[in-house]
ChimeraX commands (.cxc) that place a marker at each C-alpha (Angstrom):
marker #1 position 36.99,363.44,60.93 radius 0.5
marker #1 position 35.33,366.41,62.54 radius 0.5
marker #1 position 31.42,365.75,63.49 radius 0.5
marker #1 position 28.98,367.85,61.33 radius 0.5
marker #1 position 26.71,370.13,62.98 radius 0.5
marker #1 position 23.37,370.91,61.30 radius 0.5
marker #1 position 20.07,372.71,62.45 radius 0.5
marker #1 position 16.69,371.52,61.38 radius 0.5
marker #1 position 13.54,373.30,62.00 radius 0.5
marker #1 position 10.00,372.22,61.49 radius 0.5
marker #1 position 7.19,369.91,62.65 radius 0.5
marker #1 position 7.70,366.45,61.23 radius 0.5
marker #1 position 7.44,363.48,63.64 radius 0.5
marker #1 position 11.24,363.01,63.88 radius 0.5
marker #1 position 11.82,366.50,64.79 radius 0.5
marker #1 position 9.50,366.38,67.57 radius 0.5
marker #1 position 11.19,363.03,68.74 radius 0.5
marker #1 position 14.70,364.75,68.73 radius 0.5
marker #1 position 13.33,367.41,70.63 radius 0.5
marker #1 position 11.73,365.10,73.14 radius 0.5
marker #1 position 15.03,363.12,73.36 radius 0.5
marker #1 position 16.90,366.20,74.32 radius 0.5
marker #1 position 14.34,367.50,76.83 radius 0.5
marker #1 position 13.75,364.08,78.63 radius 0.5
marker #1 position 17.73,363.93,79.24 radius 0.5
marker #1 position 18.05,367.55,80.25 radius 0.5
marker #1 position 14.68,368.42,82.21 radius 0.5
marker #1 position 13.44,365.16,83.36 radius 0.5
marker #1 position 16.62,363.01,84.10 radius 0.5
marker #1 position 19.25,366.00,84.91 radius 0.5
marker #1 position 16.90,368.43,86.54 radius 0.5
marker #1 position 14.47,366.16,88.05 radius 0.5
marker #1 position 11.26,367.89,86.42 radius 0.5
marker #1 position 8.40,365.51,86.29 radius 0.5
marker #1 position 7.52,363.91,82.96 radius 0.5
marker #1 position 4.10,365.02,83.25 radius 0.5
marker #1 position 5.29,368.71,83.65 radius 0.5
marker #1 position 7.66,368.66,80.94 radius 0.5
marker #1 position 5.61,367.19,78.50 radius 0.5
marker #1 position 2.67,369.42,78.02 radius 0.5
marker #1 position -0.48,370.29,76.00 radius 0.5
marker #1 position 1.84,372.44,73.89 radius 0.5
marker #1 position 3.67,369.47,72.07 radius 0.5
marker #1 position 1.28,368.63,69.41 radius 0.5
marker #1 position 1.88,367.55,66.01 radius 0.5
marker #1 position 1.80,371.07,64.45 radius 0.5
marker #1 position 4.35,372.48,67.09 radius 0.5
marker #1 position 7.58,373.73,65.41 radius 0.5
marker #1 position 10.77,372.48,67.03 radius 0.5
marker #1 position 14.53,373.51,66.00 radius 0.5
marker #1 position 17.11,370.94,66.80 radius 0.5
marker #1 position 20.65,370.82,66.40 radius 0.5
marker #1 position 22.55,367.76,65.52 radius 0.5
marker #1 position 26.20,366.56,65.86 radius 0.5
marker #1 position 26.30,363.94,63.40 radius 0.5
marker #1 position 23.04,361.71,64.01 radius 0.5
marker #1 position 22.69,362.86,67.50 radius 0.5
marker #1 position 20.45,365.64,68.66 radius 0.5
marker #1 position 22.17,367.72,71.20 radius 0.5
marker #1 position 20.29,370.98,71.52 radius 0.5
marker #1 position 16.68,371.90,71.04 radius 0.5
marker #1 position 13.95,374.59,71.39 radius 0.5
marker #1 position 10.08,374.94,70.68 radius 0.5
marker #1 position 8.49,377.90,68.81 radius 0.5
marker #1 position 5.00,378.41,70.73 radius 0.5
marker #1 position 2.49,380.88,69.22 radius 0.5
marker #1 position 0.72,382.77,71.81 radius 0.5
marker #1 position -1.27,385.50,69.81 radius 0.5
marker #1 position -1.60,387.19,66.56 radius 0.5
marker #1 position 2.03,388.06,65.61 radius 0.5
marker #1 position 3.47,386.83,68.82 radius 0.5
marker #1 position 5.18,383.80,70.05 radius 0.5
marker #1 position 7.41,382.42,72.69 radius 0.5
marker #1 position 10.53,380.41,72.22 radius 0.5
marker #1 position 10.36,377.70,74.99 radius 0.5
marker #1 position 11.89,374.44,76.14 radius 0.5
marker #1 position 15.55,375.70,75.17 radius 0.5
marker #1 position 17.95,372.78,76.21 radius 0.5
marker #1 position 21.40,371.46,75.39 radius 0.5
marker #1 position 22.89,368.08,76.63 radius 0.5
marker #1 position 25.48,368.69,79.24 radius 0.5
marker #1 position 28.72,367.57,77.04 radius 0.5
marker #1 position 27.69,370.15,74.56 radius 0.5
marker #1 position 27.25,372.92,76.37 radius 0.5
marker #1 position 29.38,376.29,76.22 radius 0.5
marker #1 position 29.60,375.94,72.52 radius 0.5
marker #1 position 26.83,378.48,71.56 radius 0.5
marker #1 position 24.50,375.81,70.49 radius 0.5
marker #1 position 21.57,377.30,72.57 radius 0.5
marker #1 position 22.05,380.62,70.72 radius 0.5
marker #1 position 21.94,378.87,67.44 radius 0.5
marker #1 position 18.72,377.31,68.30 radius 0.5
marker #1 position 17.40,380.65,69.60 radius 0.5
marker #1 position 18.41,382.13,66.13 radius 0.5
marker #1 position 16.98,379.62,64.14 radius 0.5
marker #1 position 13.65,379.80,65.80 radius 0.5
marker #1 position 13.67,383.58,65.53 radius 0.5
marker #1 position 14.54,383.53,61.95 radius 0.5
marker #1 position 11.58,381.05,61.60 radius 0.5
marker #1 position 9.01,383.70,62.97 radius 0.5
marker #1 position 6.80,385.10,60.35 radius 0.5
marker link #1:1,2 radius 0.2
marker link #1:2,3 radius 0.2
marker link #1:3,4 radius 0.2
marker link #1:4,5 radius 0.2
marker link #1:5,6 radius 0.2
marker link #1:6,7 radius 0.2
marker link #1:7,8 radius 0.2
marker link #1:8,9 radius 0.2
marker link #1:9,10 radius 0.2
marker link #1:10,11 radius 0.2
marker link #1:11,12 radius 0.2
marker link #1:12,13 radius 0.2
marker link #1:13,14 radius 0.2
marker link #1:14,15 radius 0.2
marker link #1:15,16 radius 0.2
marker link #1:16,17 radius 0.2
marker link #1:17,18 radius 0.2
marker link #1:18,19 radius 0.2
marker link #1:19,20 radius 0.2
marker link #1:20,21 radius 0.2
marker link #1:21,22 radius 0.2
marker link #1:22,23 radius 0.2
marker link #1:23,24 radius 0.2
marker link #1:24,25 radius 0.2
marker link #1:25,26 radius 0.2
marker link #1:26,27 radius 0.2
marker link #1:27,28 radius 0.2
marker link #1:28,29 radius 0.2
marker link #1:29,30 radius 0.2
marker link #1:30,31 radius 0.2
marker link #1:31,32 radius 0.2
marker link #1:32,33 radius 0.2
marker link #1:33,34 radius 0.2
marker link #1:34,35 radius 0.2
marker link #1:35,36 radius 0.2
marker link #1:36,37 radius 0.2
marker link #1:37,38 radius 0.2
marker link #1:38,39 radius 0.2
marker link #1:39,40 radius 0.2
marker link #1:40,41 radius 0.2
marker link #1:41,42 radius 0.2
marker link #1:42,43 radius 0.2
marker link #1:43,44 radius 0.2
marker link #1:44,45 radius 0.2
marker link #1:45,46 radius 0.2
marker link #1:46,47 radius 0.2
marker link #1:47,48 radius 0.2
marker link #1:48,49 radius 0.2
marker link #1:49,50 radius 0.2
marker link #1:50,51 radius 0.2
marker link #1:51,52 radius 0.2
marker link #1:52,53 radius 0.2
marker link #1:53,54 radius 0.2
marker link #1:54,55 radius 0.2
marker link #1:55,56 radius 0.2
marker link #1:56,57 radius 0.2
marker link #1:57,58 radius 0.2
marker link #1:58,59 radius 0.2
marker link #1:59,60 radius 0.2
marker link #1:60,61 radius 0.2
marker link #1:61,62 radius 0.2
marker link #1:62,63 radius 0.2
marker link #1:63,64 radius 0.2
marker link #1:64,65 radius 0.2
marker link #1:65,66 radius 0.2
marker link #1:66,67 radius 0.2
marker link #1:67,68 radius 0.2
marker link #1:68,69 radius 0.2
marker link #1:69,70 radius 0.2
marker link #1:70,71 radius 0.2
marker link #1:71,72 radius 0.2
marker link #1:72,73 radius 0.2
marker link #1:73,74 radius 0.2
marker link #1:74,75 radius 0.2
marker link #1:75,76 radius 0.2
marker link #1:76,77 radius 0.2
marker link #1:77,78 radius 0.2
marker link #1:78,79 radius 0.2
marker link #1:79,80 radius 0.2
marker link #1:80,81 radius 0.2
marker link #1:81,82 radius 0.2
marker link #1:82,83 radius 0.2
marker link #1:83,84 radius 0.2
marker link #1:84,85 radius 0.2
marker link #1:85,86 radius 0.2
marker link #1:86,87 radius 0.2
marker link #1:87,88 radius 0.2
marker link #1:88,89 radius 0.2
marker link #1:89,90 radius 0.2
marker link #1:90,91 radius 0.2
marker link #1:91,92 radius 0.2
marker link #1:92,93 radius 0.2
marker link #1:93,94 radius 0.2
marker link #1:94,95 radius 0.2
marker link #1:95,96 radius 0.2
marker link #1:96,97 radius 0.2
marker link #1:97,98 radius 0.2
marker link #1:98,99 radius 0.2
marker link #1:99,100 radius 0.2
marker link #1:100,101 radius 0.2
view
């Protein structure tokens, strides 16, 4: 049975946890970025995250960061190594762009 892909977007605690899971594996463990640099003051309770799941595992993520009236940056886009090359990062970016007011 093929795994089901689904994308979520929001600021629920579990969505933040899913994003942190992917980012820790990619940025801290794989790329060697210090935890203190990766997880910054922008990871707040109200921050919006997009996550792509395969079954129950988060495999790709991104963060929506408002920077001014009508402006935002899409940050911390990451995909786990075994899931790269499948367009998941593009799906995360599209989800965040669609979310933008």
